[in-house]
VOGU-3710 file (C-alpha; in Angstrom, 3 decimals, decimal comma):
1> mrklfdnlee> -40,320/8,514/-85,787  -41,814/9,828/-89,036  -41,988/6,281/-90,471  -43,883/5,175/-87,362  -46,439/7,973/-87,699  -46,772/7,558/-91,468  -47,620/3,874/-90,986  -49,356/4,028/-87,602  -52,630/2,551/-88,803  -50,896/-0,322/-90,582
11> ycilalfpim> -48,828/-1,204/-87,517  -51,843/-1,108/-85,201  -53,948/-3,192/-87,578  -51,062/-5,605/-88,049  -50,877/-6,091/-84,282  -54,603/-6,144/-83,471  -55,960/-8,362/-86,248  -53,947/-11,509/-85,362  -54,807/-11,020/-81,685  -58,498/-10,889/-82,566
21> vivvlvatfa> -58,242/-14,000/-84,756  -56,392/-15,965/-82,073  -58,860/-14,943/-79,361  -61,838/-15,969/-81,512  -60,229/-19,292/-82,462  -59,320/-20,134/-78,863  -62,758/-19,074/-77,590  -64,476/-21,172/-80,268  -62,284/-24,172/-79,464  -62,957/-23,714/-75,755
31> rfsqlfslfw> -66,713/-23,526/-76,309  -66,943/-26,621/-78,502  -64,443/-28,751/-76,603  -65,918/-27,781/-73,225  -62,431/-27,990/-71,737  -62,406/-24,449/-70,381  -64,366/-21,250/-70,579  -63,111/-18,138/-72,313  -66,050/-15,950/-71,322  -64,241/-12,702/-72,102
41> geelaryimv> -63,126/-13,714/-75,612  -66,180/-12,415/-77,462  -66,029/-9,059/-75,711  -62,321/-8,607/-76,420  -62,777/-9,578/-80,073  -65,656/-7,096/-80,388  -63,609/-4,241/-78,943  -60,640/-5,072/-81,159  -62,944/-5,146/-84,181  -64,231/-1,673/-83,312
51> ylgylgiala> -60,665/-0,361/-83,126  -59,837/-2,083/-86,420  -62,810/-0,417/-88,059  -61,891/3,089/-86,958  -58,225/2,595/-87,782  -59,336/1,303/-91,176  -61,252/4,516/-91,858  -58,079/6,550/-91,467  -56,053/4,034/-93,457  -58,566/4,169/-96,310
61> mkrrahigvt> -58,326/7,963/-96,376  -54,537/7,784/-96,426  -54,656/5,384/-99,379  -57,390/7,458/-101,059  -59,700/4,453/-101,035  -62,872/6,343/-100,053  -64,945/6,567/-103,208  -66,420/10,038/-102,650  -63,086/11,675/-102,007  -61,986/11,636/-105,653
71> altdmargkt> -65,174/11,147/-107,684  -66,196/14,815/-107,755  -62,734/16,236/-108,286  -62,076/13,790/-111,130  -65,210/14,970/-112,932  -64,428/18,680/-112,479  -62,637/20,703/-115,129  -60,264/23,522/-114,311  -57,993/24,029/-111,335  -60,257/26,518/-109,584
81> tkrtimvvqt> -63,272/24,193/-109,700  -61,208/21,225/-108,513  -59,726/23,247/-105,661  -63,145/24,523/-104,603  -64,502/20,969/-104,495  -61,416/19,799/-102,597  -61,838/22,559/-99,992  -65,559/21,818/-99,544  -64,913/18,069/-99,213  -62,138/18,635/-96,693
91> viilafcaii> -64,224/21,060/-94,606  -67,154/18,606/-94,528  -64,933/15,705/-93,459  -63,150/17,783/-90,801  -66,467/19,128/-89,470  -67,816/15,564/-89,262  -64,691/14,445/-87,392  -64,958/17,394/-84,995  -68,651/16,824/-84,239  -68,261/13,086/-83,649
101> saflfsligk> -65,102/13,581/-81,564  -66,698/16,314/-79,427  -69,734/14,135/-78,730  -67,616/11,099/-77,879  -65,186/13,070/-75,692  -68,207/14,304/-73,745  -69,551/10,756/-73,444  -66,142/9,380/-72,465  -65,779/12,092/-69,830  -69,078/11,062/-68,265
111> qfgigqtspa> -68,119/7,382/-68,362  -64,734/8,180/-66,872  -66,427/10,001/-63,997  -68,954/7,238/-63,371  -66,342/4,499/-63,483  -68,444/2,156/-65,620  -66,711/-1,082/-66,637  -67,348/-3,694/-69,308  -69,152/-6,864/-68,193  -66,594/-9,591/-68,897
121> lelpiwvpya> -63,211/-7,873/-69,052  -64,058/-5,296/-66,382  -62,228/-2,765/-68,528  -63,150/0,884/-68,032  -65,857/1,333/-70,675  -64,238/4,502/-71,976  -61,388/2,382/-73,399  -63,524/0,776/-76,134  -65,378/4,065/-76,709  -62,023/5,825/-77,217
131> avplgmilla> -61,740/4,056/-80,584  -64,185/6,537/-82,107  -62,400/9,817/-81,328  -59,050/8,152/-82,015  -60,285/7,110/-85,446  -61,759/10,563/-86,089  -58,530/12,318/-85,099  -56,503/10,040/-87,354  -59,057/10,559/-90,143  -58,762/14,337/-89,752
141> irtcqvfran> -54,963/14,165/-89,896  -54,992/11,891/-92,954  -57,617/14,120/-94,612  -55,339/17,141/-94,208  -52,410/15,170/-95,601  -54,414/14,040/-98,631  -55,705/17,582/-99,179  -52,166/18,957/-99,107  -50,898/16,279/-101,502  -53,794/16,850/-103,915
151> wrkldee> -53,297/20,626/-103,776  -49,628/20,200/-104,643  -50,515/17,760/-107,416  -52,783/20,403/-108,984  -49,924/22,911/-108,848  -47,766/20,533/-110,874  -50,384/20,103/-113,621
//
C-alpha cells in the first residue's frame, strides 16, 4: 500500500497519458477520414490534460523539480537560516494549497447542487473541476514530505 501511495502520481499519469493520446489520435483520424464522429474526444482529452497537469505539479514537488523550492535554501548559509527559509516556503505553499482547495471545494459544492454537466460527455462538471483540489491536496502532502526530508538532511550535515 505504501508503494502505491509513494508512486500515486506516476501510476495515474502512466494510465491517463496513453488514454489521452489514443483518444486524440482516434478523434483526429475520425475527423479527417469522415468515417465516424468522435464528438466527445476533444472534451475528454482536455479533462485528462487538466488532471495530468495537476498530478504533474505534485510529482514535480516530490522530485524537487520546482525551481523556487531549493534556490533560496541553497544560497543560504547556516542551518538556522536554511530552516527558516524552508519553514516560510512550506507555509506559503500550504497556504496557497488551502486557499485554492477551499475555493474549489466551494465551487464544486455549488456545481454538485446544481447538477451541471459537460456538453459532450454529459459528465457532472464537478468531476473535471475536482482535478484542482486533488492536485492541491497531493501537492500539500508532497510538500510536507519534502520539508521533512530536507529537515532531516540538515540534521545530518
